[in-house]
Steps between C-alpha positions, in 0.01 A plus 500: 500500500139604482339624831239219458777243539576607853268400787289787621242583763271804551328565834242772555146600619203406294201418714754400766895438500567220256735381225426675179744346270712186536728306263693310767513130408602372851210506757743530793684801348158660411374470858813642651495792253142565576558504875802726454296761292212466732711576810627821328188627328428769743728798623466703803307827467804708606698362202210595261463841636866563447493345139161452364615311197740284706639198329759248626721237339593179661720188468397205700665150498403173650597141423280476198552823304596874498208738481569853351199721547362850496204627707317813398332661790255801505246358253136514546208269416152595373384584854813730542664265747878485508637195331827368342613297211788254503686365204766224560743306278599160636820316420506139632849393612711313254878480445500824291283701724677412821849555344428815305301772693486716193220270363245677728684807620530664168130535432421863411215689704305526163416121531295564816138641440249662730171359356365176360439638159857614471632166605275331247616731223873422528499125501624467144766766547871421567621521859700819546841447674789723597861405442633231724647630832856429589709569816770666310258767374285534821788535739645819347162646418394469882836544637496156675851375601575134600476557872150655453413212285607256767296684773200496264524122451572436873187698586282321245639158607417570866164641425386197285683224667474584877131455575454879553192528296304814602735780493534644158821672391469826309731552200568838366457560125412778280127393460520347155418144422812464304734564796291282731556217240881581481539473877295176493729369229806553714330311778379212279827431331695518836317227690451135449216358310306373802513849658366655182168321554450701825556853371190731534492879419259795421544849394273652767398408848140503417340148507577192713820540694577132517526477119806723472813437698658786310301832445669738250432864581672838421443576870647170628745670738209629703402148592631302799674225285660634186782485261642708225722272283677796316580689816597211720232584754370200681335620816657217692265244364752237578677493836834352586349146597296491188802579287696228681220262418516583136881462499449146622300427179785531249258462195335828581761726355631259239310678238646841610843356502464374150351825379791687656765269347337517149453878494853554614613285200253672277298188451113500495429365846149365437615196287743386781247566779225326300727196455600499866139519623375237252785257616413572859129437420578163332704387816210608724264298292736204468576484875189638676224449239239753382353574839567768747874547574666683805792734492723235626388269210581760246829597670614118475387505130698810442805353661474195284451715186812694577690176553744370776855396408689329790823491297508873463350585842602826645681448823265732676189325386319305787266249332339406840218759496409409144506131575284548809246718308492257206447195727221683688299508176420142514540432129565138424532290190619788285843449336558867431440581853714212635784604269481826672506342849793277384712801400435667826593192689828482291566864608454407864739211459767727355468740790528205743205606693217304667141529404277571802318188636148624406616591153674169471177321593335681214791425267479130589133500417573685179752245391290205585221631294719605214532324165813690429809279564737788491351642825492153662870446437603849619303475806639159583842634466417781728345252760821293514693808580274604778389185659845393648489820701182406690446328827271197523215708641527759233512229236174348648320842475629527145369153405157571644453799264531300183253324299545129406733558202718751695521281799620201275789709375621582850433158629709333231791719608449428878486116426875512400646452844386415844589845640247688275256213512416594869340815370251290294420278810441807699286648231268204509482505872439869560327620168324219326355331804334810635167375379406203720282277275523140377518631139787727573700229674468270195568800276821588676621134495417491127696819457801348658474200279479733194815678613683173526396372155573823334839538658605158399340555157263217522279505177154655555314176429706293726488766768132518488464115536736499786327784689159334435614166644677667786202708603233242445671169617751671744741214553858461397433203278284716279767760461762217419268350239434834334865576471599143384243506228642838357728448200634864533837590596525680838638439851239266624676422832501862581132552416412198698705617799331849474148374507504202723735681755299815500504517883883510488559701189226765590500490883345839584209465246440134589456568870287794425277289278472216766402773767229657273361150403459409869349832579256486209409140585421577866297800398312338219418168688332709779271640235438185277624150526541354147727240341589766227649723781705206625621428151604857465711478811641162416592619147698801624680328781590194277663744248725645770596167677539301192855371561506140637699609802191704617245228467444470883459873542244514218304209642494668838357822363233316300403291806454818690289648222276185487457505882395866486272412206286263714516704817337789301258290310128560564172397309479835343827421313448137454403391135350163405649549164857526621761238511689534831756225456795738448429652864429182680637472853460260802298753676149440641367807313631353172332174578177655580483704171624201305199305644280801407611496140415118475138588554463616143653186336287423195263773607340517155407134521416406859147467630395801729441263787857384478624862501288583804640182670852609423437844653363338824791256514742790470360730751368232752824290471855566580462886477185530704679639802686774282167596321302514825738776606493668152140481376547808283771332306265200455228716377728673249620164358142382470425817284811451294416128450149574386615752247764282362288189491224660308741657262647163415163298514356644179340172381386368837265603779641824668605491863296675767691730727258436778544133495874561496470712804310240690730210400792716624330578827386161610759330729310171566511247216175338596320844488671561160334177376162636611577826324595317193169301508309825559668671214419218270140496622466878419633448149268211444213712622595795281526269194162339578193628339289430806447696824430196710553141495797279608759748401342767700458277808859396486610855467305614812645207699849555378507879558358455846755225594784729390381782714457282792849363465673836451463580868840361570679708217693807612401678171136408527387858491673564169374161362141567616503843322627355173239220524225741577588710188520181289167372622343840447630498147361143448162629598519804280642323199266186534204737524598659164516170313173322603242747375206567725607234760688603815789369692360308805500658840757278658790603280433860601485416861830309495654789315383732779655242741843538350451882468477521877215747467322612813234272394485230240201664332699821454642387178156463357417847621830641333449323159130469482502197261207405263435211744316742727252566220374127508223371699603446861366152490737419215794662678445306818445164331835505327680583828661255737663751718172654612429180674813535714483645855792728441359653182167540681659689781688724238168561324313595828782726597489665155127550534531648846759738383252619243734434194397621154359152415362440845128452390603249238736306724212482756270351238780233439500409867121482509511252221753276673369544865322171508820322397722369786819708542739219406872553414427333172809607325740438786339156560562414137846632488670366813487133602466402862854363491626835407306682766664263756858566393733618766643833496801539286831584669634840457738538209798709565618734233656843459325693768161408361326164603252287323231367729212260468148641489401359836797671653378831385179466693679382807499834704797399727706406192413825321608699807845335498560569145571874529763495232265349245286680253197620713150394457319778301290728691233487229434134561493556874241770430304265299496240780362754739248606237384144467470472876278815489296341219375249758320786683317615175397166359157518656236510249717292278556123495696506827528130565617363178505131536803283441289246317505461122207619312372467154577776265232769446281417208649758273622273217804303461835639625761555224750280675244205486423535137525172308603296817239552769717715741440445870635748755571244757745306295851643498598291197262697276707806578862371487660202325723261676800650333400837636505355862792252524850626414690822506806600293729278712266199497364555860128496578352860476355646818232764452550783747234738611684796647499874437757746638285666769471486865216296639388368837616167619269202483237452758571263787259231353722466201188505275598727224348575159769546244375774275556549124818718544655305781388701789394328823181635648301375798206316376159617633321246691 
């Protein structure tokens, strides 16, 4: 072989340390070689002073290759600086290199050069080699006996295989490269292939210490850790515990024993040793793969390579340690390994010993995952021998350690008679039902069915159909039908009895399943009430109490579950999409939620007005008393209903949550009719392209009428807030759609009325609508409310309080000061007959009472109603403020006349367009249909009351009913 055919690498200093020559074809090997030479390119000064032309040889092995190198120190560069030159030959591992160390150890020193030019000049020359080394020639030459050889191999094994990385061992030699290679040859051929890839050695301690576990030196005995193979000197490198550890790894000295046996017979040992290590390596790869292996792995592979013969087993041999070590490796699915396990188990059986429980669990897992039938059969035989010796408790623990396949083997054996069957029942009760979940309950029941069908040899397809019908339909007829339809031959009566009579055949497990199901249901229903939860409970319980004799007990348990279902139900868990027929009971709660579910019938088709009506019927009807005490539930239901309705009503007009809230809050059906009319008027106005006109006039009237009527509603505050927000939205949205025009003033003022502001004009101040930018004359001429005494008082109060718009409002008052202060809107809303209606009787309810408007302003009546919702302090404050306003009206039109007056000549009013509107005629404001009938067909009475404290009427009985229903003494 020519030198150029071997990978080489030269490293030195030429304008910096660098690779000077490289023929390595593998980049990984090239990098490792470069790093190796770089780490060792410089020697300490003390070594150079002792030997100026110092050179060192090295053998370095890793998982990729073996690197044979020489480093020549003591060289100088052009600047007379100390440098070195390294020349390395690299042999990548292959079957020949790893098996035959002579491939790289027989290189002669003459092949290594000290300069680049020399290296380049020898590339076409033949590689110079010494004769192959052999143990039979080296041992006599160096006076090494077998005991010394064993100590050498033990030391090498411990140094390279124990994780002791930093302490180099000094080896005594005569200083020649030849003897260094001879000793290394003895080491290489005496250790397994995997360990050969860890050997590192150097002929001098100069360089990086971590790159040489073995340092050859003539003065080795002067160092702390040393050995002299020819003289048996070891310096106690290995202590007693370390030697005991090595003895546990029987493969370590296998090569030494083979060498000794061959030499004693006069046979060349290398051939036998090479064959042994090659066989060991094949087993290692076959069983453990090509990755890193441990001593335990190699020891098992060695045992397998040596073979185990149960029939010729030495009586002193105890297979248990080998079995435990082998099982601890965790090797599965390998027939060679499983055959070894099988033979060890056979040895155990012959000794009539018992495998420890932990090892037995590993063995059961090993068998379950094995594809080797021989191991399965042997282990099953062993199990039968051991199982009859165990108590029920011990059997349960054993069963719990198996995987599915291992468990099946034991279970089939336990199913043979009732005595051993108790163990299975106990196993399911104590082990399989530890996890308390619905899935696990069904899983355990399914496992019991699988056990039964396997034991009675029910064909797989029939067993699957039977199990599916049993778990899904869970009644005995389904089980009977599944068995009757099967053409297969098996004991159908026994299978039927096992499944239908589960409570009797498996009493412990059945009772535990029932207990867990009831516990789970009780816990889960407190977190979320769903039909699917009830179905889970019903499914499990029905499987246990399937027998006809237990029908009453089953029904009792299901009735209890349905009762708990409705007791725990709340709006948060109610679903409009759900069908609750399966959980129906005769309880009031069930009826209430059933009625709630009917609200969404044909939800995607019904008109929105009908849906609002349904909601009002539901909350104001039979369940009013309940929801008066549970307003939060009502609000949650309304939110749910809005979401559900709008998700379903894709092709029709969406539902407004605000209208739903009002519909649910109004308790009086007559008032609901007013609300429904108001809602329709708002929709009409928003759909209209006009700001004024008839639609606008009807809207103002309707909104005002509703507000006046709401005084008797217990939820009036909430309703007013919602209406205020809606009216504000109407104003804002309408203003966006009509261009430069503005929403008339009256709509803003009524919005302020609902908003319960400190003053009606505060809403204008808050929103600053574009209306304020118009001419004041135009603003006034479109207003009806500015002609009303109540509004005039509010305006004066606002001006006196110096509101942000005080100046503008004062201008408005100046523009209407010559107009008589007439309750125009009130007079056009309320008929004389309505005004003369007697007070309504108090309606008794659930702690809250509904009263007539007149009763609210009867001070003596209000005092008696201490348990009622109090009159708001804000309205009382307003009444006081209005009284104060009397004192600041000087300079204004104090004595506003009650007489009618002609409108100010500011143009036609929007409500009179196209029909000659006259303020004095109520019919121009409100149609007959608006005045006559309520939701129940009774005449509507328009009330004028607001929830605030006011003074009683004066003794003369002459009262002026203001726009918002307050009684105030008229100025003479």
